[in-house]
N, C-alpha and C positions, 0 to 999 in steps of 0.2 A: 632563461630568465632567472634571476636570483630569488632566493626564498623569500625574502622580504617584499619584494616587488609582487611575487605571487600572492602573498597574504594581503596585500594593500589592495589589489584587484579583487579579490575573493570578498573582502571587507566592503568594497564599493558596491559590488553586486548584490550582496545579501543584506547588509546593513548600511546602507548609504545615509549620510547627513542630509544630502540634497538630491533631487530629482527634476530633471527636466523632460517635458513631456513634449515632443515635437508633432504637431498634429492634434493637440488638444482641442476639444470641441464641445459646444453646447447642445449638440444634437444626440438625444437619446437613442440607443442602439448603435450608435458608431464607436469605432475603437477608441478614438481620443475621449470620447465621453466616458465610456466604462473604465478605462485605465484611471483617468483623472478621479472618477468617483470613489475607487478603490483607494488610491494614494492619499486623498484628504481626509479618509476616514480615520487615519492615524496621525497623532499630534507629533510623532517622533522625529519627523523631518521636514525641511522646507520644499515645497513643490513649486516650480516654475513652468507653467503652461507657455508654450510657444506657438504662436499663430498668427501670421500677417494680415489676416483678414477679419480679425475681431479685437476687442478691448479688453475683455474679460471672460473667463470660463468658470463657471460654478461659482460666481462672486470673487474670483481671485485675478488680479490685473495680469494681462498677458503681455508677453514681450514679441516683437516681430522677429527677432533673430537671436540665436544663442548668444551672439557678440554682445547683446544688450543686457543680458541677466547681470544683475550686480554682484552677486555672490559665485563662490565656488560651486562647481556642479561635480559631484561624484559619479551620478549615473544619468545618461540620457536615453530615453524611451522614444524610438523612432516609429511613428505611425503615419507615413506618408506614402505617396505612390512611389513605386520602385524607382524610376527615373529622378526622383529629387533626392534619394538617399546618399548618393555621393557627395553631392554639395553639402547636405547636413553634416555627413562624416567629416569633411573638411573644417566645417564650423566648430564641430566637436574637438578637432585637433588643436585648432586655434585658440578655444577656450581652455584648453587643458583638462578635457573630461577624460577621466581613466576607463571607463567602462560603459557599455551600451548595451541596448537590447533592440534589435530590429524585428518589429512586428510585421512589417510589410512583406507581401508575399510578390511573385513576378520575377524571381531570380532562376537559379539553375533548375529548379523543379519545372520551369515553364519552357525551357529549350535553349538552344544555342545562344540569342541574345541575351537572356537571362543570365546564362553562365558568364558572358563578357562582363555584365554589369555586377555580378557578384565578385568576380576577380578585382575589378576596380576598387569595390568597397573593400575588400580585404588589404589591398595594397595602401590605400590611403590610411587605414586603421593601424596596420602594422609600422609604418612610417612615423605614426604619431602616438605609437605606444599603447593604443586602446585595444582591449580584449572585449569581445560582444558575443551575445548570445543571437542565434538566428543566421541568417534572416528567416522569414517564414515561420516565425515562432509565435506562441499563444502567450508567451511572457513566463514568468516565474514568481515565486512566493517563498517567504520565509515567515513562519509564524512567531518565532522568538524575537524577531526585531519588528514584527507587525508590518512587514511589507508585502504588498500585493500589486502586481499589475497585471493581473488577470481579469481581462473586460468581462468575461461571462460566467465566471467561476464565482460564487458567493463565499461568505467566510469560511475559512477552513478551519477545522478542529485542531488544536495544537496537539502534538504527540511526538512519538520516537521514530516514526517511519518516514523515511525520504522515498520521493518518487522523481525518476528521470524518464522522460518519455519523448520518443521520436514522433509522437503524433499529439497533438494538442488536444483535439477532441477526445481521443480514447484516454489520455491523461485525465481529463476532466472526468470522465466516466469512472475512472478507477478512483479518483479522489472521492467522488459522492458516493459509489458503492461502498468504499473503505469506511466512511464516515456512517453509513447505515449498519455497519458491523460494529460500531464503536470504536474504530480506528482512528488516531490522530496523527497528523502529519507535521514533521520538522520543516521540510522543504519540498519544492515541487519546481521542476524545471521542464519547459518544453523546449527542446534542444533545436527544434528547426532544421535548417539545411546542414548546420554545423560547419559553417564557412570558416569560422575562426575557432572557438572552444568547442570541443567534441565530447560525445558521451564519456570518454574515457577520463577527461580532465574532470568532470563533475565526479566520477566514481573516485578518483583519488581524493579530490576535496573531501567528499562525503566520510571516507575512511578517517578522516582526522576530525571530523565534526562531532562535538560533544553532545549535540542535541540529538543526533542520529544514532539509534540502535539496530535498526534493520532497514536495509537498502533494497528498493524495489525498482524494476525498470520495464517500460515497454521497448522492446529492440526490434528494429526492421532490419538492420544490417549495421556491421561494424567497420570504420574506417581505419582503425587500428587494432585489429583483432588480437594479434600478438601481445600488445601491451595489454589490452582489456583482460586477457587470461592470466597473465603475469601479475596484474594488480589483484584480480580475483582470488587467486591462489594464497595471496598475502591477507587479504582482507576477511575471507570467509572463515578463518581460524578465529577471528574476534567478532564479526558481525555477519549475519547471515545475508545473502543475497539471493532475492527471487525474482526471477524474469519470465515475461512473456516474450518469446521470440516468435514473430511473424514472418510471413514471406515463404513458408515451407513447402507450397505447392506452386505449380507453373503459373497460375493465374495470379495468386497473391504476390508471388515475386515480381511479376510485370507491375502490378498495382503499387508495390513497394518503390519501384524505380522511379515511377511518375509522381510519387508523393513527396519523397524528400531527397531523392537523387541517390540513395544508399543502393548498395548491391546486396541482395538478400543472402547469396551464398548457399552452400550444400546444408540441407537440414540435418542430415546425419553427421556431418563434421561438427556443426554447432553443437548437437546434443552429446557428442563424446567429449568436446573440449570443456562444455558446461559441467559434466561429471568428474572430469580431471581436475577442475579448479574449485570444486565445492559448492557450485552454484545450483540453487533448486529452481529447475525450469517447470513451469506451469503453463496450462491452456490457454486461460482465459482470465478476466478479472474476478470473476466469482471464486475460481480456483485460488488465485493469489491472495484474495481477502481471507478465505479458509486458512491458508497455510499462515499468513501474518498473525491472524488472532491466535493461533496455536502457539506460535513462536514467542509471542508477547506475553503470555498467561501461563503456560504449561511448562514443564520439564521435558527435555528429550527422552523419549524412552530408552532403556538399557538395551532392548533388542526389539523384535517384530511380533512377539507374541501376545495375542489379545485375549482378554475375558470379556464375554457379552452378557450382559443383564437385562433381561426384556421381560415385558409382561403378556408376551404372546408367541406361541410356537412358529407362526408364520414370520414374524418380525424376525426371530432369532435366526431362522433358516436364511432369510435375506441378508441379513447382517453377515452371518458366516460366509456366505458365498461371496458377497462384496469383499470381504478381508481376503479371502484366498485369492480372488482374481486380482486384488491390488498387492499381492506378494506378502501378505500377513500370515501368520500361523495362528490358528485357533487353539489356545493352550489346552492341555491336559490337567484338569483340576487335581490338587494333591488329595490324599485321604483326609488329612485335616480340614481342608476347606469343606469337602464333602460332608463331614460330620457337622460342622458348623452350619451349614445350609439345611442340613435335615432337621436341626432344632429350631430353624427360623420359618421355614416354608411349610405349605401343607403337603401331604404325602403324594400329591400328583406332580410335583414339580419334576421336571427334566432329568435330574440326577446326572447331569454333565454340563458340558459348554458347548452352546450357548446355555446359560442358566435361565430356563423360562420358569418365571415366578407362577405360571398357571393361571393367568387371568386374575391377579389379587384384585380386590375391589379398592375404591378409595378408603373404605373404613379399615382394611387390612393394609393400608399402605406404610404403616410402621415397619414393616419387614424389608421393605426396600433397602433402608440405610444400612441395617445390620448386615443384609446380604452383599452390599457394596463394599463394606468394610472387610468382608471376609475375602472377597475377591482381591482386594488392595494388598491384604497380607499374604497371598499366595505368592510363593517364590517362582512359580512357573509363569506368572503373568507379568508382563511388562507395560500394559496400558490396558484400558477399559472402555468399552462403548456402552454406554447406559440408555436404554429405552424404557423408561419407568414413568408412572403418572406423578410428575412433578412439574408445578408451574402451569397449571390450567388457568385459561383467561378468567378475568373477573365474571365475565358474562357467562361462561359456563357455569362456575361456581355458583352464580346468583341463582340457577335454576335448580340447584340441589340444596343450598345452605342459606341460613339468614346471616345478615351483615356480621353479627358477633361471632358467628361460626367461621365465617369467611376470613376474618381479622384474625382468629386462632389460627386458622390453617396457614395463612400468609407468615405468621411469625415463626411457626414451626418450620415451614419450608426455608425461611430466611436463616434460622438457626443450623438447619441440616446443611444448607449449601455452603455455610461457612464452614462447616466442619469438613465438608468435600475439601474445600481449598486447604485447610491444615493438613488433612491426610495426604493430598497430593504433594505438599511440601516434604512431609515426614517421609512417605514412602519413595518420593522421587518417579512416580508414576503419573502420567497424563490421564485425566478422565474427559471424555467427550460425550457430551449429550446429543442424542439423535432424537428428533421430534417423533413421538410414537403415534401422533395423529396431527392433521393439518392445522387444527385449532390450537396446538400446543405454542405457547410463548407468543401468542397474537397480540396478548396486552402488553403494551409499553412497558408499564410499572414491573411486570414479571421479567421481560427482557432486560431491563436495567438492573434488576438485582442479580441475574445470572452473569452480565457483564461485570459487575461489580466485585463478583466473587471470583473473577478470571476463569468461568467456565464456558468454553466455546459450545455453541450450540449449531447443529447442522441438520439441514432438511431431510437428508437421507443417510443411510448406511454407506453407501457408496463413497459420497463426497468425504466423510468422516474417516473411511478406510484409505482413502486417498492420501489424505493429509498425514495420517499416521505412516503411512509407508514413507512419505518424503521426510518426516521427523526422525524415523527408524535410519533412513539412509544417511542423513546428514550427521547422526551421531556415529554410525560407523566411520564416515568419513573424518570425523574430528579426532576418532581413536586412533585412526591409522596416521594422523598428522600431528 
């Protein structure tokens, strides 16, 4: 396909001027209703509902067939029973539609008859020059063009992260989990059975997409594995790729086959290939969001040596063990750093790394940030795990201080968090906050100003250490390429 044709197809998929919804419905809870509701929420495009059994959907006049739509149609969304899809695709060809999304299930994932039906749809589309997502797809979205045909997913926060998912429901979970982390998305594609457009096509497109800085994916199997890894090797030099690869066990591989017809393949082979291509592989959506948060807001560490600043000996021990288990090195502090810490901390401090501030009280909290600055200036340290009394919830503070005192504490915290951000940039060293207690950062306002300053917060040292290990590995990969 010529480059211009490719560009036209991608534009019609992600920023169409007009969309026809075949199977549009007034029934709440139906695909045709949910898709229509999302499409008409934006005034950026013309929406044509198609349904031969009604005259209007959500107040918009309905057309009985594609042929009777008066204007051009860039994108057709097909949400009818599987046996009707070939005829609808023929109507799309006659109408001159360039792209489609087939939400309908009941194709290759359902058995031999479904496979034959899917092959028929592909043949019709190719003869008519139509590129399509699916079938068996939950849909897709583009926040920059305000396009969403996702019937069940609410409004997506805009941002620089794209998601390609071979599962619609798990993609929905990743999107919502990501937004709870403060992550915004540029595009989301539920690939479905990939009868036409494949995961590799979307990867190639997103590599050139100016609104996407980080590419994420949920993968069950690759139809064009060699192409994927060739593309990834080129892309990861400029844009990180983070993937969840499922199907690594016997039963999960069987489930993959019945889900979207992909072959899971050897888990060990995938792991090795991902590493050779600079792809960061994670286990689940929590780890994916952990890594993305760090990549968006923190520099890559120069190495794997960590400093640990904590308010308790036990937490320091757990953090050190977590770091070593994840492949990090607990750094030896320089003599200069030890001298600085001696001037800030009480005599009972640990005099080593982890730096245990020996249970400093909230009244002594002023020593936390000078101690942190000392660790950031240490030439033996590449990154820091911070477990300190910063960011307590308003409920917790209200039991100890009056409103004016709480306001003053909050202002001081915000100034210090802003300083952390400045020093992270100055020294090129990431700082990860690890919750020192379960009530830490439970207040939405506190969480918001941590995010505002780009400081990722993790619920445990293990999760923070795992992310740091991923980032240190990615930095080594980039240095070698």
